C-alpha positions in Angstrom: 0.0 0.0 0.1 1.3 3.5 -1.0 1.9 6.1 1.6 -0.8 8.3 0.0 -3.2 5.5 0.4 -2.5 5.4 4.2 -2.9 9.3 4.4 -6.1 8.7 2.9 -7.5 6.2 5.5 -5.9 8.3 8.4 -7.6 11.4 7.0 -10.9 9.5 6.8 -10.9 8.0 10.3 -9.8 11.3 11.7 -12.6 13.1 10.2 -15.0 10.7 11.1 -13.9 10.9 14.8 -13.9 14.7 15.1 -17.4 14.7 13.5 -19.0 12.1 15.5 -17.4 13.9 18.7 -20.1 16.7 18.2 -23.1 14.2 18.1 -23.4 13.9 22.0 -23.1 17.6 22.4 -26.1 18.3 19.8 -28.1 15.5 21.5 -27.7 16.7 24.9 -28.2 20.6 23.9 -31.4 19.7 22.1 -32.9 17.5 24.5 -32.1 19.6 27.7 -32.2 23.2 25.9 -29.5 23.8 28.6 -26.6 25.5 26.9 -25.4 27.5 29.8 -21.8 26.0 29.3 -21.7 26.6 25.6 -19.8 29.6 24.4 -21.4 31.6 21.7 -18.1 33.0 20.6 -16.4 30.0 20.6 -18.9 27.9 18.6 -19.3 30.9 16.2 -15.5 31.0 15.5 -15.3 27.2 15.3 -18.3 26.9 12.9 -16.5 29.7 10.6 -13.3 27.6 10.8 -15.2 24.5 9.8 -17.1 26.2 7.1 -13.7 27.4 5.6 -12.3 23.7 5.8 -15.3 22.9 4.0 -14.7 25.4 1.2 -11.1 24.2 1.0 -12.2 20.7 0.7 -14.6 21.7 -2.0 -11.9 23.3 -3.9 -9.6 20.3 -3.6 -12.4 17.8 -4.1 -11.1 15.9 -1.1 -14.2 14.1 -0.1 -13.2 13.1 3.5 -12.9 16.9 4.1 -16.2 17.8 2.3 -18.3 15.0 4.0 -16.8 15.6 7.5 -16.9 19.3 7.4 -20.5 19.3 5.9 -21.9 17.3 8.7 -19.7 19.1 11.3 -21.1 22.4 10.1 -24.5 21.4 10.6 -24.1 20.1 14.0 -22.1 23.3 15.3 -24.9 25.5 13.6 -27.7 23.6 15.4 -25.9 24.2 18.8 -25.4 28.0 17.9 -29.1 28.2 16.8 -30.3 26.6 20.2 -27.6 28.9 22.1 -29.0 32.1 20.5 -32.6 30.9 21.1 -31.7 30.4 24.7 -30.2 34.1 24.9 -33.1 35.5 23.1 -35.6 34.2 25.7 -33.5 35.8 28.5 
C-alpha cells in the first residue's frame, strides 16, 4: 500500500472521529435546552473555521474533508441556533 493510501485512510478516520464527537453535544443540547456551558463566541469561530475547511475541501475535491466538514458544520450550527434561542429568551 502506498503512503498516500494510508494518508487517505488516516484522514478519513480522523474526520469521522472529529465529526462524531459533536453528536453527543448536539443531542444533549437539543434534549435539555441547557446551553449555559456553551460559549457562543467559541462555537461561532469554530463553525466559521469548519465552513472554511469545507470550502477548502470543495476546492481540493477532497471527499473526506467535504463530508466531515459538511456534517460538522450542520451540527455546530444547530448548537449555535439553540444557544441564540436561549439568549433571546432571557
